[in-house]
C-alpha positions as CSV (number, residue, x, y, z in Angstrom):
1,X,-4.3,-1.5,23.7
2,X,-0.6,-1.4,22.8
3,X,-1.4,-3.1,19.5
4,X,-3.9,-0.4,18.5
5,X,-1.3,2.3,19.3
6,X,1.3,0.6,17.2
7,X,-1.2,0.1,14.4
8,X,-2.2,3.8,14.5
9,X,1.4,5.1,14.4
10,X,2.2,2.7,11.6
11,X,-0.4,4.3,9.4
12,X,0.5,7.8,10.6
13,X,4.1,7.3,9.7
14,X,3.1,5.9,6.3
15,X,1.1,9.1,5.7
16,X,4.1,11.2,6.6
17,X,6.3,9.2,4.2
18,X,3.8,9.6,1.3
19,X,3.4,13.3,2.0
20,X,7.2,13.7,2.0
21,X,7.5,11.8,-1.3
22,X,4.8,14.0,-2.9
23,X,6.4,17.2,-1.6
24,X,9.9,16.4,-2.8
25,X,8.9,14.3,-5.8
26,X,10.5,16.9,-8.1
27,X,13.9,15.7,-7.0
28,X,13.3,12.3,-8.5
29,X,11.5,13.7,-11.5
30,X,8.1,12.7,-10.1
31,X,8.8,9.0,-10.7
32,X,7.3,8.1,-7.4
33,X,4.8,5.4,-8.3
34,X,7.1,2.4,-7.6
35,X,8.3,4.0,-4.4
36,X,4.7,4.7,-3.2
37,X,3.8,1.1,-4.0
38,X,6.9,-0.1,-2.1
39,X,6.0,1.9,1.0
40,X,2.4,0.9,0.7
41,X,3.3,-2.8,1.0
42,X,4.7,-2.4,4.5
43,X,1.6,-1.1,6.5
44,X,-0.8,-3.2,4.4
45,X,1.2,-6.4,5.0
46,X,1.6,-5.6,8.8
47,X,-2.1,-4.7,9.1
48,X,-3.0,-8.0,7.5
49,X,-0.8,-9.9,9.9
50,X,-2.0,-7.8,12.9
51,X,-5.7,-8.5,12.3
52,X,-5.1,-12.0,10.9
53,X,-6.8,-11.2,7.6
54,X,-5.2,-13.1,4.7
55,X,-6.5,-10.9,1.8
56,X,-4.8,-7.9,3.3
57,X,-1.5,-9.9,3.7
58,X,-1.8,-10.9,0.0
59,X,-2.6,-7.2,-0.8
60,X,0.7,-6.1,0.9
61,X,2.6,-8.8,-1.1
62,X,0.9,-7.6,-4.3
63,X,2.0,-4.0,-3.6
64,X,5.6,-5.2,-3.2
65,X,5.6,-7.2,-6.4
66,X,3.9,-4.4,-8.3
67,X,6.6,-1.9,-7.1
68,X,9.3,-4.2,-8.3
69,X,7.7,-4.5,-11.7
70,X,7.0,-0.7,-11.9
71,X,10.6,0.2,-11.6
72,X,11.2,-1.1,-15.2
73,X,8.0,0.2,-16.8
74,X,7.1,3.5,-18.5
75,X,5.1,6.1,-16.6
76,X,1.8,5.3,-18.4
77,X,2.1,1.6,-17.6
78,X,3.1,2.4,-14.0
79,X,-0.1,4.2,-13.5
80,X,-2.2,1.3,-14.8
81,X,-0.3,-1.2,-12.7
82,X,-0.6,1.2,-9.7
83,X,-4.4,1.3,-10.2
84,X,-4.6,-2.5,-10.4
85,X,-2.5,-2.8,-7.2
86,X,-4.7,-0.4,-5.3
87,X,-7.9,-2.2,-6.4
88,X,-6.4,-5.6,-5.5
89,X,-4.4,-4.5,-2.5
90,X,-6.9,-2.1,-0.8
91,X,-10.4,-2.1,-2.3
92,X,-11.0,-5.9,-2.6
93,X,-9.6,-6.7,0.9
94,X,-11.6,-3.7,2.3
95,X,-14.8,-4.9,0.9
96,X,-14.1,-8.5,2.1
97,X,-13.3,-7.2,5.6
98,X,-16.5,-5.1,5.6
99,X,-18.5,-8.1,4.5
100,X,-16.9,-10.3,7.2
101,X,-17.8,-7.6,9.8
102,X,-21.4,-7.4,8.7
103,X,-21.8,-11.2,9.0
């Protein structure tokens, strides 16, 4: 369907953005954690809206809030916050979605 195509290209474009950030990260002194979290919020939030799955929507919002907080933290704390955001933004919604599919 058209929605599947949009969904696919949303995640492909996200991958291209992340690859670009990683490749040119030296130009911003590799302080890319907040930027990656910020970009991660968009496809996660849109995916949650698309499939009408509230935990994924909340995960996208969590990525956005975490990115805002990360801009003012040291690199070590950014890494911890990023790990927390990934667990709460991707892993937990993923496991919930899988459990929903299995039922």
